[in-house]
C-alpha positions in Angstrom: 29.2 29.7 -5.2 31.9 32.7 -5.3 30.4 36.2 -4.3 32.1 38.8 -5.2 31.0 43.0 -5.4 32.2 45.4 -8.3 31.4 49.0 -8.9 30.4 48.7 -12.8 30.0 45.1 -14.8 30.3 45.3 -18.5 28.5 42.4 -20.1 30.1 42.0 -23.4 33.9 42.6 -24.7 33.1 43.9 -28.2 33.2 47.5 -29.3 30.7 48.8 -27.2 31.8 47.0 -24.0 34.9 48.1 -24.3 34.3 51.8 -24.9 32.0 51.5 -22.0 34.9 50.2 -19.9 37.2 52.9 -20.6 34.8 55.5 -20.3 33.9 54.8 -16.7 37.0 54.2 -16.1 38.1 57.8 -17.3 35.5 59.2 -14.9 37.3 57.7 -12.3 35.8 54.6 -11.3 38.5 52.0 -10.8 36.7 48.7 -10.1 35.5 47.7 -13.5 35.1 44.3 -14.8 34.2 43.1 -18.3 32.4 39.5 -18.5 33.2 38.0 -22.1 32.0 34.6 -23.2 34.7 34.4 -25.6 38.0 33.7 -25.1 39.5 37.4 -26.2 38.1 40.8 -26.6 36.8 42.6 -29.4 33.5 40.7 -30.4 32.8 40.4 -33.9 35.6 42.9 -35.0 38.0 39.7 -35.1 36.6 38.0 -37.9 35.6 41.5 -40.1 39.2 41.1 -41.6 37.8 44.1 -44.5 38.7 47.6 -44.3 36.0 50.3 -43.6 36.0 50.8 -39.8 36.8 54.2 -37.9 36.5 56.5 -40.4 34.2 58.7 -38.3 36.4 58.6 -34.9 40.0 58.1 -36.3 39.4 59.5 -39.7 41.1 56.5 -41.6 40.5 53.4 -42.7 40.9 50.2 -40.1 40.1 46.9 -40.5 38.3 45.0 -37.5 41.0 43.7 -36.0 43.0 47.0 -36.1 39.8 48.8 -34.6 39.6 46.2 -31.9 43.2 46.0 -30.9 43.2 49.8 -30.5 40.6 49.8 -27.5 42.5 46.3 -26.0 45.8 48.0 -25.8 43.9 51.4 -24.3 42.5 48.6 -21.6 45.7 46.8 -20.8 47.1 50.6 -20.1 43.9 51.1 -17.0 44.7 49.7 -14.0 41.4 48.9 -12.5 39.5 47.5 -15.6 39.7 43.5 -15.2 38.0 40.6 -17.3 36.7 37.7 -17.5 36.9 35.5 -20.0 35.2 32.2 -21.6 32.6 33.1 -19.0 28.8 33.1 -19.7 26.3 35.3 -17.8 23.7 33.2 -17.2 21.1 35.4 -15.1 20.5 38.8 -14.0 18.4 40.1 -11.4 16.7 43.9 -10.7 18.6 44.4 -8.0 21.7 44.4 -10.4 23.3 40.8 -9.4 24.8 38.8 -12.3 25.0 35.2 -12.1 27.7 33.7 -14.2 29.9 30.9 -15.2 32.9 29.4 -16.2 35.4 26.3 -16.2 38.1 27.8 -13.8 36.1 29.5 -11.0 32.5 27.6 -11.4 29.4 29.6 -10.5 29.6 33.0 -9.7 27.5 35.5 -8.0 28.9 39.3 -8.5 26.6 42.3 -6.8 27.4 45.5 -9.1 26.7 49.2 -8.6 25.6 49.4 -12.0 25.6 46.8 -15.1 26.1 47.7 -18.9 24.3 45.4 -21.4 26.8 45.4 -24.3 26.0 41.3 -25.7 25.5 42.9 -29.2 23.3 41.2 -31.9 22.8 38.1 -33.3 21.5 36.8 -37.0 18.0 36.4 -37.7 17.5 32.7 -38.8 16.2 30.8 -41.7 12.6 30.6 -42.1 10.1 30.2 -44.0 12.3 28.3 -46.9 10.7 24.9 -48.0 12.5 22.2 -48.9 14.9 19.7 -46.7 17.7 21.2 -44.2 20.8 19.5 -46.3 24.5 20.6 -45.1 25.7 23.8 -47.1 23.1 25.9 -45.4 25.0 28.9 -43.6 24.3 32.2 -41.9 27.0 34.9 -43.6 28.6 35.5 -40.2 29.1 32.3 -39.7 30.4 31.5 -43.1 32.9 34.9 -42.3 34.0 33.3 -39.3 34.7 29.8 -40.9 36.5 31.3 -43.5 38.4 34.2 -41.7 39.1 32.7 -38.0 39.0 28.7 -39.0 40.3 29.2 -42.7 37.7 26.9 -44.1 36.0 28.0 -47.6 32.5 26.8 -46.9 31.3 25.9 -50.6 32.1 26.7 -54.1 29.0 27.7 -55.8 26.8 30.4 -54.0 23.2 31.8 -53.5 22.9 34.6 -51.0 19.4 35.2 -49.4 19.1 38.7 -48.2 21.5 41.9 -48.7 22.7 42.8 -45.5 26.1 44.3 -45.0 27.9 41.1 -43.7 26.2 39.3 -46.5 27.5 41.6 -49.2 31.1 41.7 -47.5 30.8 37.9 -47.7 29.7 37.8 -51.3 33.3 39.8 -52.3 35.3 37.6 -49.7 34.3 33.9 -51.3 34.8 35.6 -54.6 38.5 36.6 -54.1 38.7 33.0 -52.5 37.5 31.5 -55.6 34.2 30.7 -55.0 31.3 31.8 -57.4 28.2 33.8 -55.9 25.8 33.2 -58.6 23.0 35.9 -57.1 22.4 37.9 -54.1 18.4 38.1 -53.4 17.0 40.7 -51.6 13.3 40.4 -51.1 12.8 44.3 -51.1 13.3 46.3 -54.1 16.8 47.6 -52.5 19.4 46.2 -51.0 19.8 46.2 -47.1 23.1 47.2 -47.1 25.1 50.2 -46.8 25.6 52.0 -50.6 29.0 51.9 -50.2 28.9 47.8 -49.6 26.6 47.5 -52.6 29.2 49.5 -55.1 32.5 47.8 -53.3 31.1 43.7 -52.9 28.5 43.3 -55.6 29.3 46.1 -58.6 32.8 45.8 -58.5 32.8 42.0 -58.9 29.7 42.0 -61.3 27.9 39.9 -58.6 24.0 39.8 -59.8 21.5 41.6 -57.3 18.1 40.5 -57.6 15.7 42.9 -56.3 12.0 41.9 -55.2 13.7 37.8 -55.3 13.3 35.2 -53.0 14.1 31.4 -52.1 11.2 29.5 -52.4 12.7 25.5 -52.4 16.0 24.2 -51.3 17.2 21.5 -53.2 19.6 18.4 -51.9 19.4 15.8 -49.3 22.8 15.6 -48.0 24.2 18.8 -49.5 22.7 21.8 -51.0 22.4 20.6 -54.8 20.1 23.7 -55.7 17.5 26.7 -55.1 14.6 27.4 -56.7 14.3 31.3 -56.8 11.5 33.8 -57.9 10.1 37.4 -58.6 7.8 38.7 -56.1 4.7 40.8 -56.7 4.2 44.1 -55.0 2.9 42.6 -52.1 5.9 40.2 -51.8 4.2 37.0 -52.8 6.2 34.7 -55.3 5.1 35.1 -59.4 5.6 31.0 -59.5 5.4 31.6 -63.5 9.2 33.0 -62.6 10.4 30.0 -60.9 14.0 29.0 -61.8 16.4 26.7 -60.6 19.8 27.5 -59.7 22.4 24.7 -58.9 24.9 25.5 -56.1 26.2 23.7 -53.4 25.7 26.3 -50.5 23.4 29.1 -49.7 24.2 31.9 -47.4 21.6 33.6 -45.1 21.9 37.5 -44.6 18.2 38.2 -43.3 19.7 41.4 -41.1 20.5 41.2 -37.3 18.4 41.2 -33.9 19.9 42.4 -30.6 20.6 39.7 -27.8 18.4 40.6 -25.2 17.9 37.1 -23.5 19.5 39.0 -20.7 17.4 42.0 -20.7 14.2 39.7 -20.5 15.1 37.7 -17.6 15.8 40.8 -15.8 12.4 42.4 -16.7 13.9 45.2 -18.3 11.2 46.8 -20.9 12.0 46.4 -24.6 11.2 48.4 -27.9 9.0 46.7 -29.9 10.7 47.6 -33.2 14.1 47.6 -32.3 13.7 44.7 -30.1 16.4 46.3 -27.7 15.8 47.9 -24.1 14.0 51.2 -24.0 16.9 53.6 -23.0 17.1 57.3 -21.9 20.0 60.1 -23.1 22.6 58.2 -20.4 21.7 54.8 -22.0 20.3 53.5 -18.9 17.0 51.2 -19.3 14.1 52.0 -17.0 15.5 49.4 -14.6 17.7 51.7 -12.6 21.4 51.1 -12.6 21.4 48.5 -15.7 23.0 50.5 -19.3 22.6 49.5 -22.7 24.5 50.3 -25.7 25.5 49.2 -29.1 23.7 46.6 -30.9 21.7 45.3 -27.7 20.0 48.8 -27.7 19.5 48.7 -31.8 21.1 47.4 -34.5 23.8 49.8 -36.1 25.6 50.0 -39.4 28.9 51.9 -38.5 31.0 50.6 -35.6 32.0 54.0 -34.8 28.6 54.9 -33.9 28.2 51.7 -31.4 31.4 52.8 -29.8 30.2 56.2 -29.1 27.3 54.6 -27.6 29.3 52.8 -25.4 31.2 55.8 -24.2 27.9 57.4 -22.8 26.7 54.2 -21.3 29.9 54.3 -19.6 29.4 58.1 -18.2 25.9 57.4 -17.1 27.0 54.0 -15.4 30.1 56.2 -13.5 27.7 58.8 -12.5 25.0 56.3 -10.8 27.5 54.7 -9.1 28.7 58.2 -7.7 25.4 59.9 -7.2 22.5 57.0 -7.7 20.3 59.8 -9.1 17.4 58.7 -11.8 16.2 61.8 -13.8 12.8 63.2 -12.3 12.4 65.2 -15.6 11.4 63.2 -18.9 10.3 63.6 -22.4 9.6 60.9 -24.7 10.6 60.6 -28.3 8.4 58.8 -30.9 8.5 58.3 -34.5 6.4 60.3 -37.0 6.3 60.2 -40.7 8.6 57.8 -42.5 10.4 57.3 -39.1 10.4 53.3 -38.0 12.2 53.9 -34.1 13.9 56.4 -32.6 16.7 56.0 -29.4 16.8 57.6 -26.9 12.9 56.5 -26.3 12.9 58.9 -23.0 15.4 61.6 -22.1 15.9 64.6 -19.3 15.4 68.0 -21.2 17.9 69.4 -18.2 20.6 66.9 -19.7 23.8 69.8 -19.8 25.5 67.8 -22.4 22.5 67.4 -24.6 21.8 64.7 -26.5 21.9 62.9 -30.0 18.6 61.6 -31.6 19.1 58.1 -33.5 16.5 57.2 -35.9 15.9 54.9 -39.2 13.4 55.4 -42.0 10.9 52.8 -43.0 11.0 54.1 -46.9 13.8 55.4 -49.3 13.0 59.3 -49.9 15.0 61.8 -51.9 15.5 65.6 -51.3 13.9 65.2 -47.7 13.7 67.3 -44.0 14.1 65.2 -41.1 12.3 67.7 -38.2 12.2 67.3 -34.4 9.2 68.8 -33.1 6.5 69.4 -30.3 3.1 69.9 -30.9 3.9 71.3 -34.0 6.7 73.5 -32.9 9.7 72.4 -35.1 12.7 72.4 -32.9 15.7 71.3 -35.2 15.6 70.5 -38.9 18.2 68.9 -41.0 18.2 68.4 -44.8 19.2 65.0 -46.4 19.8 64.2 -50.5 18.7 60.8 -49.8 17.6 58.6 -46.3 17.5 55.0 -46.5 16.4 52.3 -44.1 20.2 50.9 -44.1 21.8 54.0 -42.5 20.8 55.4 -39.3 20.6 58.9 -38.9 21.9 60.9 -36.2 20.9 64.4 -34.9 22.6 66.3 -32.0 20.3 68.6 -29.9 22.1 70.9 -27.7 21.1 72.4 -24.2 19.5 75.2 -25.4 17.1 73.3 -27.6 16.0 71.0 -24.8 15.2 73.6 -22.2 12.4 74.8 -23.9 10.9 71.7 -23.9 8.2 71.1 -21.3 9.0 67.8 -19.3 6.3 65.3 -20.1 6.3 66.0 -23.3 6.2 64.4 -26.5 8.8 64.8 -29.3 8.2 64.0 -33.1 11.1 62.7 -35.2 9.4 62.9 -38.7 10.7 63.0 -42.3 9.2 65.1 -45.0 9.9 64.0 -49.0 9.4 62.4 -51.9 9.1 58.9 -52.1 11.1 56.5 -54.5 
């Protein structure tokens, strides 16, 4: 087993990992290692050939590969950032030791001053759908890779279950390549993806969106031949009298994303039961000192620019930890109130000099609302929204002056008040 010491190790070379490494380097850390299991940096961006990236950070539309290339080129300019490609991290210990494996160097043990977890997320699998398991069932992300990187069209007649952003984008992509997307089914009374993707990917191409619908059976032995779909009642139970057979040769699943947290579990890092990602503070440090998380491994984002911003914050925090080794003694605790599903960060230092950004998602659609951040009924900050959607993450900045008014140990509530749709 080969052994080495590194100031900061970043696990994952996607947008979060690349921005974290750059941020640490800009803080003066000249021994940063990125470990990536693929053969190139960029992560999921490499297969996202559609535009829509970079609007917040660069004020222009970029494709996923263009966005990735920008950060890859910046990394190449930084003497002191190295990479281990085609390398799998097997384990992380609480004392910041990493066990990794690759073909050229074999088994590696790396001792890190700080670790930044940026493994991203993975797709939710099929579950609870009766029927055989014939060929022709894909997750939307796998279909995206097959088409955009491998050059393979997965099918010609498609039914999609779920309305996440990757699924909506793939409905358009497959239509452009000559496939027929017969329907996109959403179990909820609304699409799970961004409004702009519903408009640009479904409405513009006359692809039907069937809300409150589900697949109750998949037909076919060697290859999918069709699915039975039906409407759902208010409780989400199938209304069997509405069952309909839809012939197709392919089923795409776009059932949402979940953080890739196997390494967090093996390292004993505390996870949030709602986000399924690690509990973090305003510097993106987990409750295990010296181990940070950022991007989709912490909570699933809808915009890559926000992933990048979290990576920058994690890199800054990790650099400070390597230099100072300090853990904040004073903390406040955030939690979700009315119509707030989760809040990140979950804990924060009220003396943070840069202030903090509170990110959260709502549980239900509401119009003409106000989001409040308050302590014991005292409103610290409010922001008005014309509409809030579960598919769109909300971010509210809290400056140091506001934070300084909060007593350490206090519970800070984030809540939304408005009219339910």
